[in-house]
N, C-alpha and C positions, 0 to 999 in steps of 0.2 A: 505492498498502501503506500501511493505517495505520500509525505511527508506534504502538511498544510504549511505554506509559506505566506509570511507575517513583516512588511515592511511595515517600524515606527519611524516617525519621524517627527523632531522635536528642534527646539532652539538652543537645548542642552543635554549634557550626558555625562555623570559622574565615570572617571574618576579624570576625563579627558577636559570640560567645561562643567562649572558651576556657581551658580547662585540662589539656591535655595531647594526646595523639594522634589522641583518637576526632575532635576538631573539624579537624583536620590534613586526617582519610580523607572525612568530610565537606564537606570545599573539594574536595579534587581530584578522588575515584569520580565524582560528578555531572556534573563539568565532563566527563569523558573519556568519561560513557556519553552525553552531549550532542551532543558530537563526533561519536559513532558514530549518530545520528541517533535518537537516544532520546528522547522526550518527559518531563523529570524534573522532579517537585516536590520541593524540602527544607520539611518540618516541625520546626518546633522549638520549645522557649519563647520568650515574649516577656519577658526579663527588664529589672529596672529602667534597667539601667547596659548594653544593650545599643547598639554602635556596628558599625556606622552605623546609624543611627533609619531601621526599619522606615517605609513611606506606610501610614497607616491605612487598609482597604479595607471594612472590618464590624465594625460589632457586633452583639450581639445577648446582651442583659440585661448580664451582668457579662464576659461572655467578650466581647473585641477582637482582630482580625487586622489583622497588619501585613504587606506585599509589597516586596521589593525584586528586583527582576530582574536578572542577569549574568550572563554567562557562558553564554548559552542556558538557563540555567537557572531555575528561579520557586522563590523563597526566601519561603516563606511564616510567618509569629510567631506562636503564636497565645498572647493573653495571658490569663492569671488570677491574680484578687488573690490566691493563695497565691504567684506568680513575683515578686510589685510590690514584691522587695526587692533592695539588692546585693549580687553575688553571682551564683556559680552554684549550688553543691550548698549544704545545711542537715539540719540532723538530723532534719528532719522529712519526708524527702525521698519513700520510701514516699509519702504521702498525697499530696503534692504531685504525683509523678507518676503515680500512681495517676487524679488530676482531670485532669491532663494526657490521656491518653490514654485517658479519657470521654468526654472534649468534643472530641476530636479528631477524630473522624466525624463528628458530626450539624453541627460549623462547616465540614469540606470538605464534605456534602454542600448547607446554606443556600449555600454560594459557589461549586455546581457543579464543582467539583474530581470527577473521577472518575479512575481507574487501574487498570492489569490486575495489577500486580505491586505489591507491599507490603513495602519493606525495610526491617524494622528493628533497629536497631544496642542492642544492649548490654541490661542492665535493664531501664533508665528505658524502654523502648517493649515491652520483653516484653511487657505486658499486651494492647499494641494487636494483638499477632497474632489471640489468644485472641476478641478481640471483631471480626477484621476475617475472621473463619472464614468464616463465615454468610453472608457477602457472595457467596464465591465466588472471589475472587481470590487470585493464587497469593502464598504469604507465604515471606520468607526474612529468618531472625535469624542476626544477625552478634553475635560473642562476642569482643568487642575485649579483655577482661580479668575472668576467669573470680569471680576474687578476690572482686570486686563485685557484688551481686546482690540488693540490695533488699530488704534482708528485715523484717518486723515481726509480731508477736506477731498471729498468726493469728486469736485470739477478737474483735481491733476491727480490724482490717486487713480482711478474709475481706468482711463488709458491706462497705467503702467501694467494691469493686470491681461490685456491683451484678448478680455473676451467679449464677445459679442456683445450687444445693446441689451438683448432680452434678458442677459445675466442682471444688469442693474439693479432692480429690485430688491435680489437676493443680497447686495452688499452693502445698499444703502443705509444710514441710520443716521436720523435727523439733521441731514444735509455731508454726511461724512460716509466713507467708504469703512466698513467696521469688516475687520476678516475675524472676528469669532462668529457674527453674526453670518457670514460664509460658510463656516464650519459648522454650525447646530441647523443652516436648511437644508444643506446638502449629502450630508452623511448619512447613511442608513440605519447606523445607532446613534447616539449620542451615551454619552458615559460621565459621571464623575466621581469623585472617590471619594462619598462616603453617601449613602442612604438619608442622612437628617440633610445634609448639604442638598443633595435631588431634590427633595421636599421642598427645603429653601428655596434654592431659587427659582421658586414655579410662583413667588410672591416678591410684591413691588418692593416691599424693604430690604431684599437679600436681591432681586432678578436683576438690578443693574441698567432697567431699562427693555432687556430682555424677555421679561417674564414672559412676553404675550406667546412668544415664539417655543418657549420651553415647557408653558401650559397646555400647546396644543402637541408637543412630544410625548412629555407626562402624562397624558392623555391616553395616546395613541400607543402606550406602553414600548416608546423607541426612546426613553429617556431613564436610564437606570443609575442605580447608585452600588459603585464595589466599594469597599472598603480598602484603603491603600495596606499593604503587609508594611514589611520591617526587613530591612538586609539582617538575619541573624546572626551570619558571617562579622561582618564590620560591627554590631552592636554586640558582642557576645564578652557580659562579663567576666565569663568562665575563662576565655582565651585574651581579652582586651590586653594588647602591651604597652597600652597607656596608662596602666592600674597595678593594683595587686589583686589580680585575679583572686574569683571566688564566683561557687557556685549555690552558694546557699545565705541566706541573710547574713548569718551570720558571718560568716568571711565578709561582708562588707566594711566591717566598723575599722580596721586598720582604715580607709580608705578616706570613713569620715573623721579619722581623728588627722589624715594628712592634710585632710583640705580646710577643714579648721587652723589647720596651724601654719597653712600655706597663704590664707586670707589674713591672718592675723587681725580677728576684730576681736568681740568682746566673749565666746566662748557659747552663745544662745544656740540653740537648733537651725541648725542652716536652711534657710527655704531660698530657692534658685531660680536661674531662667537664663535659656539659652537662646536666644531669637534675633530676628529682625528688629530692629526701634521703630515701628510705622504702627499707627493708630488703628489697622486692621488687628494687630495684635496684643491691642489693647493697654498698649506699653505707659498711653499720659495715664491712664486707670492706675498704673499699679504707682507710679510716682506722685499722684496725687493720696495714695495709700500709705507710702514712705512711713510719716511720723507714726502710725497706726502698725504698721507692722514689725517696724520694729522694737516695739515693745517685748515681742513674744519671740523675733524672732531678729538673727544675721541675714540679710539680704545680701546675694553674689549673684548679678545681673553681666553675661557676656555676650557682645551685638553690637551693631551699628547700623545707623541708618538715618531716623530723620533727623539735623541736626540741631533741633527747640529740645527732645528727646533725650541726644546725646549730652545737652548740654546743662540739663536739670540732672539726669543722672550725676554728672560729676560735681555738681551743686551737693548733691549729697554722698558722695561717695566718701568712708572713713567715720560718716555719722549710723552705726549700724549696717552700711550699706559700704559693698567692696564693686568699685564699677570695673570690665577689664573691654578697652575699646576694639573694638575687629572681632574679624575670627580666626580663635587658632583651636586647631582640633584636638589637640592633646590638652589643652585646657577643658576640651568642651567634654571630653572624657571623664576627664578627672572629675567635673564638678556632678553629673550625672552617677559619678559611682559614689562619691562622696555627702553631697546635698541628704540632708533629710527629706524633703518633701521637693516639691516641682511645682513650679503654677505658672498657670498659661489663662489671663485673663479677655480670653479673644475676643472682639465683636464679633468676628463669622471666622470660620478657620474651616475651608472644606476638605481636610483631613487632619494634615498634621502628625510629624514624628516624633516628636517631641516628649508625647506624651507617651508612645508608646515606645521609647530609651529606659524613658525615665520608670517605668513601671520595671521593664525588664532586667534594670541597676537597683532595683530591691527601694525604687524612689516612689512614694506617693503622689500622684500630681493632685494640683488644686486649680480646676479649673472651670472656666463658666459652661455652660451646659447648651450647645450652639456645635452643627454639624458632625465631622469627624470625633472632635470630643465628648460627645454625647455618647456616638456610636461605638467610642474605643474606650472607654475608662468607666470599667464598673464599678458602681456605688459601695460594693462592701473593701473596695479596695482605694477609689479618690475621697473628691470631695468636691459635690459641684454648688454653684450659686447662679443664680437666670442673670440677674439685672446686670449691665455692663457698667457699673457705676465701682466707686472706691468703698462708700461701707458694705457691699454686697461683698465685697473680695476681703473685706476684713474679717465681718462674721464666718466665712470661710473656713477664714487661715485661722483665727479662734480656735473653731471647731477643731481644724486638725494638729493644730496646740495643743489643746486638749488632751487628744487621742493618743499623744506622745506620749504624755505622761503614764501610761498604762502602755510599756514597754511589752507582754507579752500581746496586746490585741494589738500594737504599733506591728510586730511582727507577721501579726498572724495577714496581713490586709499587704505587707511589703511581700509576703513570700506568694500569695494570689496571685498580686502581678509580674511576680518572677515563673509564676507557675504558667502564664497564660502563651498561647501560639499566636506570637503577629506572623508567622512564617507566611509568604506570598503562595504556598502553595494552592490555599483554597480560591485567592484571589484570580493566579494563571488557570485554575481549572473552569471557571466562570467567564472567563474573559475565553476560551477554550470554544464556550458553547457560544458565544455569541459572536465568537467568526463563523463557527460552521455554524447555523442553527437548523434544527430538525424540520425537512419539509411540511410546509405548511399546510394544511388542510383545506380540500377545494371551498374556495367562497360564496355563497349564494349570488345569485345577479343582483347587482345593483339598481331599488329604482328612481336614484337620482343621483346628481354630481357629487363626490364625497367633497368635503369642506378642506381648500387649501391651507397650507401657513400663513399667517397672519403675515403682510408685509408693513415694514417700521418705514 
């Protein structure tokens, strides 16, 4: 039997390029699918500072293609002049990723790469689902964060796509071109990264203006929420070279002592977060809550982002708070292993991986009940709060501090979290079901024309 051939396309993939959780998914999910017998190719841009460097395998004029083969997965990197610069994202990204999507299929054809399923991830690959429709392959489009949509002035950007005029309504969005919308309307099935987030984005509160389209697809059962997994090899407290490895909660204690010594604060229990410093993550709520939180906790924050939030954390640094600016992978591992509790006060959270990592390392999370946080943090492990405000966060943190006073009860919480199955196996099998769905039963003849997806 011929293996199913799946092509994943995304703007970043760990360890070659990374700014957030999208790259982690594009690392772990393809490997899990390959382990289930799928032939997997991943296509991403060839950025100037990509590491490790791909091997050049083809050049077509100004386009060049690099390749890396690892873990049973073929990684291809498409190089264009627009991507020959440092970093991943830039202000002209709509133009850059339109160019990337238009160049992708001709480059794959020239290399002899064929596929049965195109799985496009987030707005940067949204246009590709439209371009691939005429090839007869099944298309899956995954929303990792609906807030980022790839919008640009329609008068200028539509001509970049090379699409016929009839495609304009699928791209137009309040006078802009919207590449996220292109993916939502053109894919055979739309997924997002947790069941709760799939429901949330059909509402005006979370739908970012695209909720009419998403409600239509949800009603037709063409919008599905699949909770992300976790790379349990990369995040394994029993084999983590950055920490004093442990398999049970009892073995966590040396890491807790080491982190308290490293941060050099007052010796209170440690409440930590490792995050992008943006309002989506509720970091402004955390900052507002710090005067009360530090009555019970020493607070550690690792991350960077909004300069205003960075400045606010620097002001609190040393007052029961230790702020580490930037992203530091070894320190992140030490924080997950050494903190007593982990905090994620997100306004919305499509899935989130930090809470899964924290639980795997025996660090119960304090989370706002939204998106993937609601779906992944059992109430007998973590602590939930509803309102995105400092008072609600403080109440939940006080409940956690009170629970920590019972060592046996806290150990039970932590061990339940450590025992939870966060692997990608379950999610990968559900994706396979979407890639190759069972033949549908014959449908009765319609007596009237089916409603089309709304145009925005």
